[in-house]
C-alpha positions, 0 to 999 in steps of 0.5 A: 441535506438534512444532518438530524440525528447525526452525531459526528466527529470533527475531522480536524479538532476531533471534537464531537459536533452536535447534531444539525451543525454543518461547521464544527462549532469548535474550529469551523471546519466543514462537516459536509463530508463527514455527514455525506460519509455517514448517509452514503449506503456501504460499498459492496465487494462487487461495487470494490471490483468495480471501482478498481477496474474504473481506477484503471480506466477512468481514475479522476471520475472514480477517484472522486466517488471514492473520496464521496463514499470511501471504503476498506475492501479494496485495502484488504483485497490488495493486502491479501494479493501483495502478500500473496506475491511476497510468498512467491518471491520467497519461494523464488529465493528458495529455489534459487538457494536450493536450501530446501526440499520441493515437498516443503514449498507449499508449506513454506508458501502459505506460512509466508502468506500469512506472515507477510500479510502483516507487511502491507496491513502495517504500511496501509495503516501506518502510511494512512495515519502520516498522510492524515496528520499532514492534510490536518496540518494543511487544513483538510477536511478528509476524514480518516476513512477517506484517507484510508480508502485513498491508501487502499486503493493506491495499492493497485499498482503495487499489487500489480508491481509485486505480482509481475516481480514474483512472476519474473523471479519464478520464470528467470531465477534458475531452478535448482536440485536439493542441496545442503548449505549453510546459511552463509551460502544462503546469504551470499546466494541470495545477495548475488541474486539481488544484485544481478539483472533480474534483481535489479530489474524487479527493484526497478519495477517495485519503486515504479509501483510506488510512485504510481501509487502516489498518483493514485493517492493525490487523485483521491486526496485532493476531493476528499480534503478539498485541496489544490494539486500542489497541497495534495502533492505535498501531503502525499508526497512527503510521506512517500518520499521519506519511505522510498529513501529508507528503501534506498538506503536499505537496498544500497547498504545491504548490497555492499555486505559481503558473506564469505561461506565457510570452507 
């Protein structure tokens, strides 16, 4: 494979490598994957949808393809879908608390969709940076783009989980007529609903989605970083475990809050 005319940055030491070097002259890291990434044609949205389909039917095979030719399109598509699911969940909460007139629900849904879009994007960027840092500490050769692709495609089970939760909330939560209530009552009803069977069941689905995401990340990070299964599991498992602990801490901590509506 010719690498002449291509300037790359080492994924380990972050130094710019001169042309023609397949090993970094500064730290000795293998630059083959970096050159391959630049030589592959850009992935189209059609190919991205095909990859998503094969991620379900042939995960290990397509994981190698994603590692060889990473893209960020899946990250964007899944982020939009997750924000869509979050917006549906918010509307379901509002219906349950009967705090707004039904005529404003479309506007609330659209505004929520735009605002909540930042959340999955931030999780994607920060999670990619943390996993990339850990892979570098373990000597992995994956590029930043490969790690971002791994995290982005791993959003697949999270997206499915959030859409399922939104559907369950819309169907399972009671539909109320409009009523004027204070903020204390809204918060109280929200906590009551979240601690109900439907709320707890949705939280379990939420956690299972993130655990499945960790599985997909390991599948892609392993070939991208030339890791063993244990090394790939460590690089993904540490940040995922911390994230799940923070989520559980938040859920348990807020579930004990008691809000007494004013008389």
